[in-house]
C-alpha positions in Angstrom: 127.4 152.5 113.0 123.9 153.9 113.0 120.8 151.8 112.5 122.7 148.7 111.3 122.4 145.0 112.1 125.1 142.3 111.7 124.6 140.1 108.7 124.2 137.1 111.0 120.9 138.7 112.2 119.7 139.8 108.8 117.8 136.6 107.8 115.6 136.9 110.8 115.0 140.6 110.1 114.2 139.8 106.5 111.5 137.4 107.5 109.5 140.5 108.6 109.7 141.6 104.9 108.3 138.2 103.7 111.6 136.6 102.8 112.8 133.3 104.1 116.5 133.1 103.4 119.7 131.7 104.8 122.8 133.5 106.0 124.8 131.8 103.3 122.6 133.0 100.5 122.6 136.5 101.9 126.4 136.5 102.4 126.9 135.4 98.8 124.7 138.3 97.5 126.7 140.7 99.7 130.2 139.6 98.5 128.9 139.6 94.9 127.8 143.2 95.3 124.1 142.4 94.7 122.9 143.8 97.9 124.1 146.8 100.0 126.3 146.1 103.0 129.3 147.5 104.7 132.2 145.8 106.3 133.1 146.8 109.9 136.3 145.0 110.9 135.8 141.4 110.0 132.0 141.5 110.0 129.4 142.6 107.5 126.5 144.8 108.5 123.4 146.0 106.7 121.4 149.1 107.3 117.9 148.5 108.6 116.6 151.0 106.0 117.9 148.7 103.3 116.1 145.5 104.4 113.1 146.1 102.1 115.4 146.6 99.1 117.5 143.5 100.1 114.3 141.4 100.4 113.1 142.6 97.0 116.4 141.9 95.4 116.7 138.3 96.8 113.0 137.6 95.9 113.9 138.3 92.3 116.4 135.4 92.5 119.5 137.4 92.2 
């Protein structure tokens, strides 16, 4: 996959976008379909290009 990061690394990457979040909160938003992610095997990944959108979505309290 091109330009993606594992969901486990996403909270640290989201901190650069001004969002302090936990893996559990992010995972919940992913499985609820509230933020974009794709599953590769048993792991979830997010595109680096989507980090700003994910941060904005989670900041709204979704």
